[in-house]
C-alpha positions in Angstrom: -15.4 -36.7 -14.5 -14.6 -33.3 -13.0 -15.9 -29.5 -14.9 -14.6 -26.6 -14.1 -16.2 -23.1 -15.2 -16.3 -19.8 -14.3 -19.5 -17.6 -14.2 -20.5 -14.1 -13.1 -23.6 -14.2 -12.1 -24.7 -12.9 -9.3 -20.8 -12.4 -8.4 -17.7 -14.0 -10.0 -16.9 -17.7 -8.3 -15.1 -20.6 -10.0 -17.5 -23.5 -10.3 -16.3 -27.1 -9.8 -18.8 -30.3 -10.4 -18.3 -33.8 -11.1 -19.6 -36.9 -10.7 -17.4 -39.3 -8.9 -16.8 -38.9 -5.2 -17.3 -35.9 -3.8 -14.6 -34.1 -2.3 -14.3 -32.7 1.7 -13.4 -29.1 0.5 -12.3 -26.8 -1.9 -10.1 -23.6 -1.6 -8.0 -20.6 -3.3 -5.3 -19.9 -1.7 -2.8 -16.3 -2.8 -0.1 -15.2 -0.9 -2.6 -11.9 0.7 -6.0 -13.8 0.6 -7.9 -17.3 0.7 -11.3 -18.2 -0.1 -13.5 -21.9 0.5 -16.3 -23.2 -0.5 -18.3 -26.4 1.2 -19.1 -29.2 -1.5 -22.7 -30.1 -2.6 -23.2 -33.2 -3.1 -26.9 -35.0 -4.2 -27.3 -38.0 -6.3 -26.4 -36.7 -9.7 -23.0 -35.6 -8.3 -20.9 -32.9 -6.4 -20.9 -29.1 -6.5 -18.6 -26.4 -4.9 -18.7 -22.7 -5.7 -15.5 -20.9 -5.2 -16.6 -17.4 -4.8 -13.6 -14.7 -6.5 -14.3 -12.4 -3.9 -13.7 -11.8 -0.2 -14.2 -9.3 2.8 -11.2 -8.3 4.4 -10.6 -6.4 7.3 -14.0 -5.9 8.0 -14.3 -3.9 5.3 -16.6 -4.7 2.3 -16.9 -8.0 -0.4 -14.6 -7.1 -3.1 -12.9 -9.5 -6.1 -9.6 -10.8 -5.1 -6.7 -8.8 -4.9 -4.5 -9.7 -8.8 -2.2 -12.4 -8.1 -2.1 -16.6 -8.7 -4.1 -18.8 -6.7 -3.6 -22.1 -6.3 -6.7 -25.1 -6.7 -7.2 -27.1 -3.3 -9.2 -29.4 -3.7 -9.0 -32.2 -0.6 -10.3 -35.7 -0.3 -11.9 -38.0 -2.7 -8.9 -38.2 -4.4 -9.2 -35.6 -6.8 -6.0 -34.4 -8.2 -4.8 -31.5 -10.0 -4.3 -33.1 -13.5 -7.9 -34.2 -13.7 -8.7 -30.2 -13.1 -9.4 -29.1 -16.6 -8.3 -25.6 -17.8 -10.9 -22.5 -18.4 -9.2 -19.8 -20.6 -9.0 -16.0 -20.2 -12.4 -14.5 -18.8 -13.4 -11.1 -17.9 -15.6 -11.4 -15.1 -16.8 -7.7 -14.6 -15.1 -7.0 -11.7 -12.2 -9.1 -12.3 -10.6 -11.8 -14.7 -9.7 -15.0 -14.2 -8.1 -18.2 -15.7 -7.5 -21.5 -14.6 -4.2 -23.3 -15.6 -2.0 -26.3 -14.4 -4.5 -26.0 -11.0 -3.8 -22.5 -10.3 -6.3 -19.1 -11.0 -4.6 -16.2 -12.1 -6.6 -13.7 -10.9 -6.1 -9.7 -12.6 -7.7 -6.4 -13.5 -10.7 -6.6 -15.6 -8.9 -5.1 -18.4 -10.3 -5.8 -22.2 -7.5 -8.1 -23.4 -7.9 -6.3 -26.3 -5.8 -3.7 -24.4 -3.6 -5.7 -22.1 -0.7 -5.4 -24.9 2.3 -2.8 -25.7 0.1 -2.4 -28.6 -3.0 -1.5 -26.7 -2.0 0.6 -24.1 0.0 3.1 -26.5 -3.3 3.0 -28.6 -4.9 3.8 -25.6 -2.0 6.5 -24.1 -2.3 8.2 -28.1 -5.9 8.8 -27.9 -5.0 10.2 -23.7 -2.1 12.8 -25.1 -4.0 14.4 -28.0 -7.5 13.9 -26.4 -9.3 17.6 -27.2 -11.4 19.6 -25.0 -11.6 21.4 -21.9 -9.6 19.9 -18.5 -12.4 18.5 -15.7 -12.7 19.9 -12.2 -11.7 16.7 -11.2 -8.6 15.2 -9.2 -6.8 11.8 -10.1 -5.0 10.4 -6.9 -2.9 7.8 -6.9 -1.2 6.2 -3.7 1.9 3.3 -3.9 1.1 2.8 -7.7 -2.5 2.3 -7.2 -1.9 -0.7 -4.4 -4.3 1.2 -2.2 -5.8 4.5 -1.1 -4.0 5.4 1.5 -1.2 7.7 3.1 -1.4 11.5 2.3 -3.3 11.7 -1.1 -6.2 9.9 1.3 -6.1 12.4 3.6 -6.3 15.3 1.0 -9.0 13.2 -0.5 -10.7 13.3 2.8 -10.4 17.2 3.3 -11.2 18.2 -0.8 -14.6 16.3 0.2 -15.5 17.8 3.1 -14.2 21.5 1.3 -15.1 21.1 -2.1 -17.9 18.4 -2.3 -18.7 19.1 -5.9 -15.1 18.3 -7.1 -14.6 14.5 -9.1 -12.1 12.3 -7.1 -10.7 9.5 -9.1 -8.7 7.1 -7.5 -5.8 4.9 -9.8 -6.3 1.0 -8.3 -4.2 -2.2 -9.7 -7.6 -3.8 -9.2 -11.0 -3.2 -8.2 -9.9 -5.3 -4.9 -8.7 -1.4 -3.7 -11.6 0.1 -1.0 -11.6 3.8 -2.2 -13.2 6.6 -0.5 -16.3 7.3 -0.2 -17.7 8.9 -3.2 -14.7 8.9 -5.5 -14.7 6.5 -8.3 -12.3 3.7 -8.8 -10.6 3.8 -11.9 -8.2 0.6 -12.5 -4.5 1.4 -14.0 -4.1 0.9 -17.6 -8.0 0.7 -18.4 -9.5 3.2 -21.0 -11.1 4.9 -18.1 -8.0 4.9 -16.6 -6.5 6.8 -19.2 -9.0 9.5 -19.8 -8.7 10.3 -15.9 -5.4 11.1 -15.8 -6.0 13.4 -19.0 -8.9 15.5 -17.9 -8.5 15.5 -14.1 -6.9 19.3 -13.5 -4.9 18.5 -10.3 -3.0 14.6 -9.8 -2.2 14.1 -6.3 0.0 11.1 -6.1 2.7 9.6 -3.8 5.1 8.2 -5.7 6.5 7.8 -9.2 3.9 8.4 -12.1 3.6 5.4 -14.0 4.0 4.9 -18.0 4.1 8.1 -20.0 2.8 11.0 -19.0 1.9 14.1 -21.2 1.1 16.8 -19.0 -1.8 18.6 -20.8 -1.8 22.7 -20.9 -3.4 23.3 -16.9 -2.9 20.7 -15.5 -1.1 20.4 -12.4 0.9 17.4 -10.8 1.1 17.5 -6.2 3.8 15.2 -5.5 3.2 14.6 -1.8 5.8 11.7 -1.5 5.6 9.2 1.3 8.0 9.6 4.0 10.8 11.5 5.6 13.9 10.3 4.2 16.6 8.5 6.9 18.4 6.5 3.4 19.7 8.1 0.9 17.2 8.3 -2.4 17.1 8.8 -5.9 20.3 11.1 -7.2 22.1 10.5 -3.6 22.2 6.5 -3.8 25.4 4.9 -4.0 27.2 4.6 -7.0 27.0 7.0 -10.5 24.3 5.2 -12.7 23.7 7.5 -15.4 20.0 5.7 -16.8 18.8 5.7 -13.2 19.9 9.8 -12.8 18.7 10.5 -16.2 15.2 8.5 -14.9 15.1 10.7 -11.7 15.4 14.1 -13.6 12.6 13.1 -15.8 10.3 12.4 -13.3 10.9 15.0 -11.1 10.2 17.2 -14.1 6.7 16.0 -14.1 6.0 17.4 -10.8 4.8 21.1 -10.0 4.6 21.2 -6.4 6.1 19.1 -4.0 5.0 18.4 -0.7 7.4 18.0 2.6 6.8 16.8 6.2 9.5 19.2 7.6 12.2 21.2 6.8 14.8 18.4 7.1 12.7 16.3 4.3 12.6 19.3 2.4 15.9 20.3 1.8 16.7 16.5 1.2 13.8 15.9 -1.4 14.6 19.2 -3.3 18.5 17.8 -3.6 17.6 13.9 -4.0 15.5 15.0 -7.3 16.6 18.2 -8.6 13.7 20.1 -7.6 14.6 23.4 -8.5 12.8 26.6 -8.8 9.3 25.1 -8.1 7.2 25.5 -5.2 7.7 23.0 -2.3 5.4 23.2 0.4 6.6 22.5 4.2 2.7 21.9 5.6 3.5 18.4 7.7 2.1 14.7 6.6 -1.7 15.2 6.1 -1.5 11.4 6.7 -0.4 12.1 10.5 -3.3 14.0 11.0 -5.3 11.2 12.5 -2.3 10.2 14.5 -3.8 13.8 16.3 -7.4 13.5 15.8 -8.1 10.0 15.8 -8.3 6.9 17.7 -7.1 3.0 17.3 -10.4 1.1 18.9 -12.3 0.7 15.1 -8.8 -0.8 13.8 -8.0 -3.1 16.3 -11.7 -4.2 16.3 -11.4 -5.0 12.8 -8.0 -6.9 13.6 -10.0 -8.7 16.3 -7.8 -7.9 19.0 -8.8 -6.5 22.2 -8.6 -3.2 24.0 -6.6 -4.3 26.8 -4.5 -6.5 24.6 -0.4 -5.1 24.3 0.4 -4.7 20.4 3.6 -4.5 18.9 4.0 -3.5 14.8 6.9 -4.7 13.3 7.6 -2.8 10.4 10.8 -2.9 8.5 11.6 -1.2 5.1 12.2 -2.9 1.7 15.7 -4.3 1.0 17.2 -3.4 -2.6 18.6 -6.8 -3.0 15.4 -8.9 -2.1 11.5 -8.7 -2.8 10.6 -9.8 0.4 10.1 -8.9 3.7 13.5 -9.3 5.7 13.6 -12.1 8.1 15.3 -11.2 11.2 12.1 -11.2 13.9 10.3 -14.8 14.0 7.2 -13.2 14.9 5.5 -15.9 17.0 8.5 -16.2 19.8 8.2 -12.6 19.7 5.0 -12.8 20.6 5.5 -15.4 22.6 8.3 -13.8 24.2 6.8 -10.6 25.0 3.1 -11.0 25.7 1.9 -9.3 23.1 -0.1 -9.6 19.5 2.5 -9.1 16.9 1.7 -7.3 13.8 3.8 -7.4 10.8 3.9 -5.0 8.3 6.0 -5.4 4.9 6.9 -2.5 2.9 4.4 -1.9 0.2 7.0 -3.2 -2.4 6.8 -6.4 -0.6 3.2 -6.4 -1.1 2.6 -8.7 -4.0 6.0 -10.5 -4.0 5.4 -11.5 -0.5 2.9 -13.6 1.5 1.7 -13.3 4.7 3.1 -14.6 7.5 1.1 -16.3 10.6 1.6 -18.0 13.8 -0.4 -17.9 17.6 -0.9 -13.9 18.1 0.9 -12.5 15.1 -1.3 -10.9 12.2 0.3 -10.3 9.2 -0.9 -6.5 8.2 1.1 -5.8 5.1 -2.4 -5.6 3.2 -4.1 -3.0 5.4 -5.1 -0.6 3.3 -3.8 2.4 5.6 -0.7 2.7 8.1 -1.8 5.5 9.8 -4.7 3.6 11.3 -2.2 0.9 12.3 0.2 3.4 14.1 -2.3 4.8 16.3 -3.9 1.4 17.5 0.0 -0.1 18.4 1.6 0.4 21.7 5.0 0.6 20.3 7.0 0.1 17.2 9.6 -1.8 16.2 11.9 -1.0 12.6 14.8 -0.5 11.3 15.4 2.4 8.4 11.7 3.0 7.6 10.3 6.7 7.3 7.2 5.4 9.4 9.9 6.7 12.5 9.0 10.1 11.7 5.3 9.0 11.4 4.9 6.8 14.7 6.8 9.6 16.6 3.5 11.7 16.3 2.0 9.5 18.8 5.0 10.0 21.2 4.7 5.9 22.0 7.7 3.8 22.2 10.1 2.7 19.1 12.8 0.8 19.0 15.4 -0.2 16.2 16.2 -3.4 15.7 19.2 -3.3 13.3 21.5 -6.1 12.1 22.1 -5.2 8.9 23.3 -1.8 10.0 27.0 -2.1 8.3 25.9 -3.5 4.9 23.1 -0.8 4.6 24.9 1.9 5.3 27.9 1.2 3.9 26.9 -0.6 0.3 22.8 -0.8 -0.1 22.0 2.7 0.7 23.5 5.1 2.8 21.8 7.3 6.0 21.6 10.7 5.9 22.0 10.8 9.5 23.8 8.6 12.1 20.7 7.0 13.0 22.3 5.1 16.4 22.9 8.8 18.0 20.0 10.3 17.3 17.1 7.5 17.5 14.8 8.2 20.0 14.3 4.8 21.3 16.6 1.5 21.7 19.0 0.6 19.1 19.4 -3.1 19.0 21.0 -6.1 16.7 19.5 -9.5 17.5 15.9 -10.7 18.6 17.0 -11.5 22.0 18.4 -7.8 22.5 14.5 -6.4 21.2 13.0 -8.7 23.7 14.8 -7.6 26.8 15.0 -4.1 25.5 10.6 -4.7 24.7 10.3 -6.4 27.9 12.4 -3.5 30.1 10.4 -1.0 28.9 12.5 1.7 29.8 11.8 4.7 27.6 13.2 7.2 30.5 16.6 7.0 28.9 15.3 8.6 25.6 13.1 11.3 26.4 15.4 13.7 25.3 15.9 12.4 22.6 12.9 12.3 21.2 11.9 15.3 22.2 14.6 16.5 20.2 13.4 14.3 17.3 9.8 15.4 17.6 11.3 19.0 17.3 13.3 18.4 14.0 10.6 16.3 12.4 7.1 16.7 13.6 7.0 20.5 14.5 3.8 20.8 11.9 2.1 17.3 12.3 -0.7 18.9 14.7 -3.5 17.6 13.0 -4.4 19.8 10.2 -1.8 19.2 7.3 -4.1 18.2 4.9 -6.6 21.4 6.0 -3.3 23.8 5.1 -2.8 21.9 1.8 -6.2 21.9 0.5 -6.4 25.2 1.1 -3.5 26.4 -0.5 -4.7 23.9 -3.3 -7.8 26.2 -3.5 -6.6 29.2 -3.0 -4.4 29.0 -5.7 -7.4 27.9 -8.0 -6.1 24.4 -9.0 -9.1 22.7 -8.3 -12.6 24.8 -8.0 -15.6 24.9 -5.0 -18.2 25.0 -7.2 
């Protein structure tokens, strides 16, 4: 006989127990995280306490990220069918349910609110809430999947210059690490709706989710998340009236738009019809660390030695697939170049995808901050991702693997300029060509293009962008120093 139950004291766990032959091990295996437990046996039976929390990347012990986790019980002939289902439980920091041999992990939202009707009730409460706004900032990065990018750098500067300001961070679940001193609010919870409704300033790097009704005095600073090569919003191929209406509706929610450089400012203003409203061209706060920091701590967190050559493969997402593209075999790339290969999918591939693995391969799609990775690697391999405009701040070599360029340029998205003509590094179509370029390390022929690229796109990435942005926030009274 086998039993299963959840408990939350002292920390959330799934407890398996039985009176028959004891299994050897038990584990939960998800797309981005895994936990395991030793099996303890005595004369009365056996027990395994599977933790529903994990420490990742050298960070704190936190609840498992949301998703589906396969329950594996090895040895003793135990079959998944013998494991009883366990109803949905809210365990303080997460929500869990065991069904058909899989554990579903979700954010700790009371089920009464986890429905269209429940969310509509919270929205009405938030939209009609009386009273003054708080001297607070509501941050959100990549739909709450992490606390990173420009909002993170702005948070750090606000904490330094105006420590009395309350800083709320929207998170998908409590596995997301928020900056020191900040308050995590789980998206969709009553606390999330309240924080978004009372904060004087909202700092976001993507579209605002759910319905948003700006209260009097609230300001939305849209930092965006990259200088665009690929066509955006109103510029995407084919006219779709519903998409155009959604773009315009979203753009009208923003009060201020941040751009990395004049080129990006021009593109974003037109792509989002962001007319007659302030557009700040101040460089990207997220790139300050690329000027002022070093990658030693990130390498240590990843278990990589200082002497290792490290290559980051970071392709963008594709509109016609959910997971990361399969144009690279990272294991053979690591072997052929004698490097450690880091693989980072786009934020849109974080939840539907799964970690890749292999000798000298580390999947860092779930790593909280891209900027820290850029600082820690020796070379970048990308395709059409805006990461190219950030990595060039470092001056380190870039390589462009673009086997689907004709399809991407002609059908999927289109480009704002000819990448092949301006690329500050080799443009290749196959992995063997990429390996040849990486092993040759002939970057001198691209020195002139690299210099021109940095003049065009990185002129204000001088390590002080966050300082300039926060100074403008304070000077305009969007928040108070107290």
